C-alpha positions as CSV (number, residue, x, y, z in Angstrom):
1,X,26.7,9.2,-33.6
2,X,23.7,10.0,-31.5
3,X,21.6,7.4,-29.7
4,X,18.5,8.4,-31.8
5,X,20.2,7.3,-35.1
6,X,21.3,4.0,-33.6
7,X,17.9,3.1,-32.0
8,X,16.0,2.0,-35.2
9,X,19.0,-0.1,-36.3
10,X,19.1,-1.7,-32.8
11,X,15.4,-2.5,-32.7
12,X,15.4,-3.8,-36.3
13,X,17.8,-6.7,-35.4
14,X,15.9,-8.0,-32.4
15,X,14.6,-11.6,-32.6
16,X,12.5,-13.7,-30.2
17,X,14.8,-14.5,-27.3
18,X,16.4,-11.0,-27.4
19,X,13.0,-9.3,-27.3
20,X,12.0,-11.4,-24.3
21,X,15.2,-10.5,-22.5
22,X,14.6,-6.8,-23.3
23,X,11.1,-7.0,-21.9
24,X,12.3,-8.6,-18.7
25,X,14.9,-5.9,-18.3
26,X,12.3,-3.2,-18.8
27,X,10.1,-4.9,-16.2
28,X,12.9,-5.0,-13.7
29,X,13.9,-1.3,-14.3
30,X,10.4,0.2,-14.2
31,X,8.4,-2.3,-12.3
32,X,5.0,-3.7,-13.1
33,X,3.1,-0.8,-11.6
34,X,4.7,2.0,-13.5
35,X,4.5,0.5,-17.0
36,X,0.8,1.1,-17.6
37,X,1.2,4.8,-16.7
38,X,4.3,4.9,-19.0
39,X,2.3,3.3,-21.9
40,X,-0.6,5.7,-21.2
41,X,1.7,8.7,-21.5
42,X,3.2,7.4,-24.7
43,X,-0.3,6.9,-26.1
44,X,-1.3,10.5,-25.2
45,X,1.9,11.8,-26.8
46,X,1.1,9.9,-30.0
47,X,-2.4,11.2,-30.1
48,X,-1.3,14.8,-29.6
49,X,1.2,14.4,-32.4
50,X,-1.5,13.1,-34.7
51,X,-3.8,15.9,-33.7
52,X,-1.0,18.4,-34.5
53,X,-0.4,16.9,-37.9
54,X,-4.2,17.1,-38.6
55,X,-4.3,20.7,-37.5
56,X,-1.3,21.5,-39.7
57,X,-2.9,19.7,-42.7
58,X,-6.2,21.7,-42.2
59,X,-4.3,25.0,-41.9
60,X,-2.4,24.2,-45.2
61,X,-5.7,23.3,-47.0
62,X,-7.7,26.2,-45.6
63,X,-8.9,28.6,-48.3
64,X,-7.2,32.0,-48.8
65,X,-8.6,35.0,-47.0
66,X,-11.6,36.8,-48.4
67,X,-9.6,40.1,-48.9
68,X,-7.4,38.4,-51.4
69,X,-10.5,37.0,-53.2
70,X,-12.1,40.4,-53.4
71,X,-9.0,41.9,-54.9
72,X,-9.0,39.3,-57.6
73,X,-12.7,39.9,-58.3
74,X,-12.0,43.7,-58.8
75,X,-9.3,43.0,-61.3
76,X,-11.6,40.8,-63.3
77,X,-14.3,43.4,-63.6
78,X,-12.0,46.2,-64.9
79,X,-12.3,46.7,-68.6
80,X,-9.3,45.6,-70.6
81,X,-7.6,47.8,-73.3
82,X,-7.8,45.8,-76.4
């Protein structure tokens, strides 16, 4: 099993004292001066991910090209054989 699949299960079982111990360990590993920069980079990553999702959503909802619409208009104007 990969660490990515275990991470949500691990974080879901944390309670008060365990969370405090985890925060202390993170402070010891990274130091107080590097944590704001780390959080800033995480925030930038989240914002760029959201922007990418919005760009993809706009691309999906964008109307079809004009050339396809003009081909449809021409087929509507042709007389039908009834």
